[in-house]
RODO-2510 file (C-alpha; in nm, 4 decimals, decimal comma):
residues 387
     n   res          X          Y          Z
     1     m    -6,4321     5,3820    -2,1697
     2     l    -6,5309     5,1227    -1,9077
     3     f    -6,3842     5,0537    -1,5655
     4     e    -6,3985     4,7264    -1,3783
     5     h    -6,5642     4,7567    -1,0392
     6     t    -6,5360     4,5653    -0,7163
     7     g    -6,6288     4,6260    -0,3583
     8     a    -6,3405     4,4081    -0,2358
     9     a    -6,0010     4,5060    -0,1067
    10     d    -5,6932     4,5636    -0,3215
    11     a    -5,5873     4,1974    -0,3273
    12     q    -5,9277     4,1043    -0,4669
    13     y    -5,9306     4,3475    -0,7575
    14     p    -6,0190     4,1915    -1,0922
    15     s    -5,7131     4,1007    -1,2949
    16     t    -5,6542     4,1145    -1,6661
    17     a    -5,4068     3,8238    -1,6356
    18     p    -5,4943     3,4967    -1,8117
    19     t    -5,7302     3,2653    -1,6259
    20     s    -5,6097     2,9340    -1,4849
    21     a    -5,8098     2,7522    -1,7527
    22     g    -5,6454     2,9642    -2,0213
    23     i    -5,3006     2,8965    -1,8755
    24     r    -5,3707     2,5214    -1,8629
    25     f    -5,4913     2,5236    -2,2226
    26     h    -5,1851     2,7221    -2,3299
    27     r    -4,9481     2,4830    -2,1526
    28     f    -5,1275     2,1739    -2,2811
    29     a    -5,1359     2,3081    -2,6372
    30     t    -4,7688     2,4050    -2,6132
    31     v    -4,6684     2,0586    -2,4917
    32     k    -4,8704     1,8915    -2,7675
    33     y    -4,7238     2,1259    -3,0249
    34     l    -4,3680     2,0613    -2,9069
    35     v    -4,4248     1,6841    -2,9006
    36     g    -4,5715     1,6932    -3,2503
    37     l    -4,2946     1,9195    -3,3751
    38     g    -4,0315     1,6958    -3,2159
    39     l    -4,1844     1,3862    -3,3768
    40     i    -4,1960     1,5524    -3,7172
    41     t    -3,8364     1,6721    -3,6788
    42     a    -3,7200     1,3246    -3,5755
    43     l    -3,8976     1,1656    -3,8707
    44     m    -3,7535     1,4202    -4,1119
    45     l    -3,4034     1,3602    -3,9750
    46     a    -3,4524     0,9845    -4,0000
    47     g    -3,5719     1,0197    -4,3586
    48     a    -3,2752     1,2410    -4,4424
    49     w    -3,0375     0,9921    -4,2801
    50     l    -3,1847     0,7000    -4,4742
    51     l    -3,1634     0,9022    -4,7925
    52     y    -2,7993     0,9737    -4,7118
    53     l    -2,7389     0,6015    -4,6577
    54     e    -2,9042     0,5217    -4,9895
    55     i    -2,6878     0,7761    -5,1701
    56     s    -2,3780     0,6416    -4,9933
    57     e    -2,4706     0,2888    -5,0955
    58     h    -2,5058     0,3953    -5,4562
    59     k    -2,1696     0,5725    -5,4416
    60     a    -1,9991     0,2720    -5,2817
    61     v    -2,1358     0,0306    -5,5418
    62     a    -2,0443     0,2699    -5,8217
    63     s    -1,6888     0,2893    -5,6844
    64     l    -1,6646    -0,0893    -5,6579
    65     i    -1,7927    -0,1340    -6,0118
    66     n    -1,5405     0,1245    -6,1269
    67     i    -1,2591    -0,0564    -5,9441
    68     s    -1,3692    -0,3908    -6,0873
    69     g    -1,3702    -0,2361    -6,4328
    70     r    -1,0154    -0,1149    -6,3766
    71     q    -0,9145    -0,4615    -6,2587
    72     r    -1,0569    -0,6116    -6,5760
    73     m    -0,8683    -0,3552    -6,7818
    74     l    -0,5453    -0,4186    -6,5889
    75     s    -0,5785    -0,7955    -6,6256
    76     q    -0,6123    -0,7537    -7,0009
    77     r    -0,3241    -0,5065    -7,0039
    78     i    -0,1042    -0,7462    -6,8055
    79     d    -0,1911    -1,0269    -7,0474
    80     m    -0,1007    -0,8011    -7,3425
    81     l     0,2246    -0,6827    -7,1808
    82     t     0,3397    -1,0392    -7,1150
    83     v     0,2797    -1,1290    -7,4784
    84     d     0,4605    -0,8132    -7,5934
    85     l     0,7493    -0,8928    -7,3612
    86     l     0,7948    -1,2312    -7,5281
    87     t     0,8066    -1,0758    -7,8762
    88     a     0,9995    -0,7563    -7,7989
    89     g     1,3241    -0,7145    -7,9890
    90     s     1,5425    -0,4548    -7,8176
    91     t     1,6590    -0,4574    -7,4602
    92     a     1,5266    -0,1043    -7,4008
    93     e     1,1812    -0,2061    -7,5200
    94     k     1,1823    -0,5087    -7,2888
    95     e     1,2861    -0,2958    -6,9905
    96     e     1,0019    -0,0535    -7,0586
    97     l     0,7570    -0,3437    -7,0865
    98     r     0,8868    -0,4938    -6,7586
    99     k     0,8357    -0,1573    -6,5881
   100     q     0,4804    -0,1207    -6,7188
   101     l     0,4031    -0,4823    -6,6249
   102     s     0,5222    -0,4318    -6,2664
   103     e     0,3280    -0,1069    -6,2280
   104     s     0,0099    -0,2623    -6,3672
   105     a     0,0449    -0,5645    -6,1369
   106     m     0,0941    -0,3454    -5,8278
   107     q    -0,1986    -0,1243    -5,9261
   108     m    -0,4214    -0,4290    -5,9683
   109     f    -0,3133    -0,5588    -5,6269
   110     s    -0,3931    -0,2165    -5,4707
   111     y    -0,7425    -0,2281    -5,6172
   112     h    -0,7820    -0,5778    -5,4787
   113     q    -0,6849    -0,4572    -5,1303
   114     w    -0,9347    -0,1715    -5,1568
   115     q    -1,2092    -0,4226    -5,2248
   116     i    -1,1208    -0,6154    -4,9098
   117     h    -1,0199    -0,3428    -4,6636
   118     g    -1,1922    -0,0389    -4,8147
   119     n    -1,0620     0,3053    -4,9050
   120     p    -1,2533     0,6106    -4,7742
   121     e    -1,0790     0,8386    -5,0226
   122     v    -1,2688     0,6742    -5,3087
   123     d    -1,5886     0,5951    -5,1084
   124     v    -1,5151     0,2222    -5,0842
   125     l    -1,6236     0,0521    -4,7603
   126     p    -1,4499    -0,2508    -4,6027
   127     l    -1,5810    -0,5896    -4,7091
   128     d    -1,8704    -0,6811    -4,4772
   129     s    -2,0854    -0,9136    -4,6869
   130     v    -2,0677    -1,2775    -4,5769
   131     t    -2,1461    -1,3987    -4,9286
   132     i    -1,8875    -1,1801    -5,1002
   133     r    -1,6260    -1,2615    -4,8341
   134     a    -1,6858    -1,6279    -4,9085
   135     m    -1,6364    -1,5563    -5,2798
   136     f    -1,3054    -1,3873    -5,1982
   137     f    -1,1645    -1,6471    -4,9581
   138     e    -1,3554    -1,9721    -5,0125
   139     g    -1,5195    -2,1952    -5,2702
   140     p    -1,4586    -2,2250    -5,6400
   141     e    -1,4169    -1,8518    -5,6932
   142     f    -1,1505    -1,7829    -5,4268
   143     v    -1,0952    -1,4412    -5,5808
   144     d    -0,8275    -1,3428    -5,3322
   145     r    -0,6084    -1,6383    -5,4223
   146     r    -0,6725    -1,5944    -5,7951
   147     v    -0,5826    -1,2245    -5,7926
   148     t    -0,2814    -1,2786    -5,5678
   149     q    -0,1460    -1,5581    -5,7888
   150     f    -0,2144    -1,3509    -6,1003
   151     v    -0,0310    -1,0472    -5,9608
   152     e     0,2597    -1,2587    -5,8336
   153     a     0,2878    -1,4252    -6,1751
   154     a     0,2973    -1,0866    -6,3486
   155     i     0,5658    -0,9580    -6,1109
   156     q     0,7639    -1,2787    -6,1569
   157     i     0,7508    -1,2460    -6,5381
   158     a     0,8677    -0,8849    -6,5113
   159     s     1,1706    -1,0017    -6,3120
   160     l     1,2748    -1,2838    -6,5504
   161     d     1,5823    -1,2337    -6,7631
   162     d     1,5541    -1,2615    -7,1375
   163     a     1,6689    -1,6235    -7,1461
   164     a     1,3973    -1,7361    -6,9057
   165     l     1,1121    -1,5733    -7,0976
   166     s     0,8958    -1,8538    -7,2394
   167     r     0,5298    -1,9363    -7,2874
   168     e     0,5965    -2,2607    -7,1029
   169     h     0,7012    -2,0825    -6,7873
   170     p     0,4490    -2,1504    -6,5042
   171     a     0,3941    -1,7782    -6,4545
   172     f     0,2976    -1,7373    -6,8211
   173     r     0,0561    -2,0292    -6,7884
   174     i    -0,1166    -1,8600    -6,4917
   175     i    -0,1559    -1,5362    -6,6887
   176     q    -0,2931    -1,7256    -6,9867
   177     k    -0,5384    -1,9237    -6,7743
   178     e    -0,6708    -1,6371    -6,5645
   179     a    -0,6729    -1,3520    -6,8158
   180     h    -0,6438    -1,4824    -7,1666
   181     q    -0,8937    -1,7636    -7,1125
   182     g    -1,1127    -1,5448    -6,8907
   183     a    -1,1270    -1,7453    -6,5653
   184     l    -1,0302    -1,4466    -6,3494
   185     l    -1,2615    -1,2171    -6,5417
   186     v    -1,5534    -1,4513    -6,4795
   187     s    -1,4825    -1,4509    -6,1048
   188     l    -1,4528    -1,0724    -6,0952
   189     d    -1,7783    -1,0374    -6,2880
   190     r    -1,9547    -1,2656    -6,0406
   191     v    -1,8262    -1,0562    -5,7510
   192     v    -1,9525    -0,7389    -5,9197
   193     a    -2,2893    -0,9041    -5,9849
   194     q    -2,3131    -1,0022    -5,6185
   195     y    -2,2225    -0,6480    -5,5124
   196     q    -2,4926    -0,5151    -5,7426
   197     s    -2,7526    -0,7623    -5,6141
   198     e    -2,6833    -0,6923    -5,2465
   199     s    -2,6774    -0,3195    -5,3094
   200     e    -3,0136    -0,3320    -5,4828
   201     n    -3,1567    -0,5259    -5,1877
   202     k    -3,0166    -0,2710    -4,9400
   203     v    -3,1493     0,0174    -5,1448
   204     a    -3,4894    -0,1504    -5,1681
   205     r    -3,4990    -0,1886    -4,7881
   206     l    -3,3925     0,1726    -4,7407
   207     e    -3,6591     0,2866    -4,9848
   208     n    -3,9196     0,0876    -4,7905
   209     f    -3,7989     0,2475    -4,4675
   210     i    -3,8202     0,5905    -4,6291
   211     i    -4,1759     0,5177    -4,7453
   212     v    -4,2701     0,4041    -4,3940
   213     i    -4,1094     0,7091    -4,2332
   214     f    -4,2733     0,9544    -4,4689
   215     s    -4,6067     0,7753    -4,4200
   216     i    -4,5657     0,8171    -4,0448
   217     l    -4,4637     1,1779    -4,1067
   218     l    -4,7826     1,2439    -4,3021
   219     l    -4,9824     1,0695    -4,0286
   220     a    -4,8102     1,2810    -3,7622
   221     i    -4,8873     1,5992    -3,9548
   222     t    -5,2498     1,4891    -3,9947
   223     l    -5,2792     1,4103    -3,6237
   224     e    -5,1131     1,7399    -3,5351
   225     v    -5,3638     1,9244    -3,7503
   226     a    -5,6526     1,7270    -3,5992
   227     f    -5,5515     1,7346    -3,2332
   228     i    -5,3363     2,0470    -3,2034
   229     f    -5,3998     2,3066    -3,4708
   230     r    -5,7737     2,2465    -3,5064
   231     p    -5,8427     2,2728    -3,1280
   232     m    -5,6195     2,5805    -3,1163
   233     t    -5,8073     2,7287    -3,4114
   234     l    -6,1428     2,6547    -3,2492
   235     k    -6,0190     2,8039    -2,9215
   236     i    -5,8981     3,1162    -3,1001
   237     m    -6,2263     3,1458    -3,2915
   238     n    -6,4171     3,1037    -2,9650
   239     d    -6,2006     3,3676    -2,7972
   240     i    -6,2539     3,6017    -3,0916
   241     s    -6,6302     3,5482    -3,0641
   242     k    -6,6149     3,6249    -2,6929
   243     l    -6,4093     3,9363    -2,7600
   244     e    -6,6567     4,0491    -3,0245
   245     r    -6,9459     3,9978    -2,7819
   246     a    -6,7511     4,1763    -2,5104
   247     e    -6,6811     4,4629    -2,7507
   248     q    -7,0509     4,4853    -2,8324
   249     d    -7,1348     4,4874    -2,4613
   250     l    -6,8624     4,7444    -2,4066
   251     q    -7,0098     4,9683    -2,6727
   252     l    -7,3520     4,9345    -2,5104
   253     y    -7,2183     5,0160    -2,1633
   254     r    -7,0160     5,3045    -2,3015
   255     l    -7,3260     5,4383    -2,4747
   256     m    -7,5308     5,4020    -2,1572
   257     i    -7,2708     5,5684    -1,9356
   258     e    -7,1878     5,8445    -2,1795
   259     n    -7,5518     5,9343    -2,2401
   260     t    -7,6995     5,8903    -1,8936
   261     a    -7,8415     6,2070    -1,7365
   262     d    -7,6390     6,1498    -1,4193
   263     p    -7,2810     6,2820    -1,4215
   264     v    -7,0366     5,9890    -1,4025
   265     f    -6,6667     6,0251    -1,3262
   266     v    -6,3483     5,8366    -1,2345
   267     i    -6,0729     5,9706    -1,0072
   268     d    -5,7175     5,8336    -1,0060
   269     d    -5,6177     5,8085    -0,6396
   270     d    -5,2584     5,7236    -0,7354
   271     d    -5,2315     6,0547    -0,9238
   272     s    -5,3383     6,2749    -0,6317
   273     c    -5,7074     6,2313    -0,7128
   274     r    -5,6900     6,3546    -1,0701
   275     m    -6,0034     6,3253    -1,2796
   276     i    -5,9415     6,0679    -1,5544
   277     y    -6,2922     6,0243    -1,6949
   278     v    -6,6138     6,2244    -1,7123
   279     n    -6,9221     6,1560    -1,9189
   280     e    -7,1145     6,4144    -2,1180
   281     a    -7,3471     6,4962    -1,8270
   282     a    -7,0465     6,5747    -1,6049
   283     v    -6,8974     6,7964    -1,8760
   284     k    -7,2222     6,9954    -1,8915
   285     h    -7,2376     7,0123    -1,5127
   286     y    -6,8910     7,1667    -1,4775
   287     g    -6,9318     7,3912    -1,7810
   288     a    -6,5714     7,3289    -1,8960
   289     s    -6,4191     7,1258    -2,1768
   290     r    -6,3505     6,7576    -2,1235
   291     e    -5,9794     6,8115    -2,1896
   292     e    -5,9563     7,0725    -1,9152
   293     i    -6,1601     6,8700    -1,6667
   294     l    -5,9235     6,5746    -1,7111
   295     t    -5,6416     6,7896    -1,5714
   296     w    -5,8346     6,8786    -1,2542
   297     r    -5,7896     6,7493    -0,9046
   298     i    -6,0429     6,7695    -0,6218
   299     p    -5,9604     7,1294    -0,5135
   300     d    -6,0343     7,2460    -0,8689
   301     w    -6,4057     7,1646    -0,8315
   302     d    -6,4622     7,1247    -0,4560
   303     p    -6,4011     7,4368    -0,2425
   304     n    -6,3901     7,2236     0,0723
   305     f    -6,0494     7,0852    -0,0305
   306     t    -5,7088     7,2420    -0,0793
   307     y    -5,4005     7,0998    -0,2449
   308     a    -5,2414     7,0732     0,0969
   309     d    -5,5226     6,8375     0,1994
   310     l    -5,4689     6,6008    -0,0943
   311     p    -5,1950     6,3698     0,0448
   312     r    -5,3924     6,2933     0,3601
   313     h    -5,7174     6,2635     0,1671
   314     v    -5,5610     6,0216    -0,0825
   315     e    -5,4440     5,7920     0,1965
   316     d    -5,7857     5,8071     0,3627
   317     i    -5,9977     5,7216     0,0601
   318     k    -5,7698     5,4396    -0,0584
   319     n    -5,9154     5,2330     0,2240
   320     m    -6,2764     5,3289     0,1517
   321     k    -6,4628     5,0769    -0,0618
   322     y    -6,7811     5,2807    -0,0666
   323     l    -6,8500     5,6426     0,0168
   324     q    -7,1520     5,8707    -0,0100
   325     i    -7,1159     6,2376     0,0782
   326     e    -7,2752     6,5742     0,0228
   327     t    -7,0512     6,8605    -0,0817
   328     m    -7,0379     7,1679    -0,3037
   329     h    -6,9111     7,2068    -0,6605
   330     k    -6,7678     7,5054    -0,8381
   331     v    -6,9076     7,5341    -1,1906
   332     r    -6,8243     7,7658    -1,4776
   333     g    -7,0729     8,0404    -1,5578
   334     s    -7,2072     8,0670    -1,2031
   335     d    -7,0849     8,2507    -0,8964
   336     e    -7,2840     8,0213    -0,6705
   337     l    -7,1725     7,6836    -0,5441
   338     v    -7,3844     7,3876    -0,6505
   339     p    -7,4791     7,1359    -0,3802
   340     v    -7,4249     6,7743    -0,4905
   341     e    -7,4583     6,4241    -0,3482
   342     i    -7,1687     6,1995    -0,4515
   343     t    -7,1546     5,8190    -0,4490
   344     l    -6,8057     5,6663    -0,4762
   345     n    -6,6852     5,3055    -0,5218
   346     l    -6,3317     5,1704    -0,4985
   347     t    -6,1912     5,0057    -0,8127
   348     r    -5,8672     4,9314    -0,9932
   349     y    -5,8040     5,0504    -1,3475
   350     k    -5,4879     4,9622    -1,5396
   351     g    -5,3197     4,8618    -1,2154
   352     r    -5,4006     5,1925    -1,0428
   353     i    -5,6273     5,2535    -0,7450
   354     c    -5,9256     5,4634    -0,8475
   355     h    -6,2717     5,5669    -0,7328
   356     f    -6,5578     5,5821    -0,9753
   357     g    -6,9051     5,7069    -0,9125
   358     y    -7,1721     5,9578    -0,9958
   359     f    -7,3235     6,2662    -0,8389
   360     k    -7,6544     6,4498    -0,8396
   361     n    -7,7334     6,8185    -0,8308
   362     i    -7,9427     6,8470    -0,5148
   363     s    -8,0178     7,2187    -0,5403
   364     d    -8,3919     7,1555    -0,5765
   365     r    -8,3922     6,9127    -0,2884
   366     k    -8,1999     7,1536    -0,0699
   367     k    -8,4416     7,4313    -0,1641
   368     a    -8,7389     7,2058    -0,0910
   369     d    -8,5886     7,1062     0,2438
   370     e    -8,5332     7,4703     0,3279
   371     e    -8,8909     7,5599     0,2328
   372     l    -9,0196     7,2661     0,4332
   373     q    -8,8208     7,3762     0,7351
   374     q    -8,9527     7,7284     0,6961
   375     a    -9,3103     7,5956     0,6733
   376     h    -9,2563     7,3862     0,9851
   377     a    -9,1182     7,6891     1,1632
   378     a    -9,4140     7,9053     1,0533
   379     a    -9,6621     7,6380     1,1588
   380     k    -9,4912     7,6041     1,4927
   381     a    -9,4990     7,9815     1,5445
   382     s    -9,8694     7,9995     1,4548
   383     a    -9,9482     7,7194     1,6962
   384     e    -9,7701     7,8959     1,9791
   385     k    -9,9602     8,2214     1,9105
   386     a   -10,2912     8,0350     1,9095
   387     r   -10,2304     7,9261     2,2650
***
């Protein structure tokens, strides 16, 4: 067990808090980590969003192709119903054919409106392509006019009475031209082809964006590893090396203190001067077990103190950075008090005010001093008699 030592006042005690350099490194590493993490998160979200757009584009084109396929089917159905209406025999059969013709025409017109204005329920977006809008409302295709005329012709045929039904009727001619001869189908196919082409171009651009984003993401991860995680790893490895060296030094100091011939001790001033550490030499000096000694306070080993003196003594020594005194110790196995010289130093251990130090048994020195004094006294007495 080691205790940090200082001769300074309480405000200058060594602290186990992180150093300013360590705090700066921690803050800097944290900021870099958060920036890197934020960049990676943003790139991942962007990639996910582009992927969502690509999927939506595929769904929209698939819906449009499906609608166009239904329009083709309805145009053929309308053509077939008009022919059947001309050849139907009974009135009931003609009425049923008129009903089916009207429903098919209205359904085809609804699909046409979806293509122009969109329908979120079936994942169809409003028409936003300049080229396709031109195919719908301009030029030789003029799909909007073709479909509208085709639907109006079908509805008109469904409303004709039996006498007016004829292949020479203008409405029948429109149906024959647009559906039977395939003019409308060709226009619808060209629109679908243009949808497909533009969709493929959009998807290709989105895929390129996704490739770029994921390339940047990989670069960001690489840079984060190089400039964040690697420095942090090196710092941690360096700190571990320092801790290992400190542990080795600690073991050496512990070995030195525990095995020195001089008794070493630590007193906790904040716990009424309780003994909190003694080395092996101190254990032998007191003649008691280490566990028992660590429950003692000053009056338990120094006869010059009482428990009533402790509060005042604690307040006095808390302000003493260094103290050297001579006193007496009570030891087990002896009825005599042992004279000792104690050296104390102020320190802080685990946030508590303590004194650590060592003491020496000065019995031999005291005996030698006494003998020397006796010799001086004898010499002085002899000198006086000689006069």
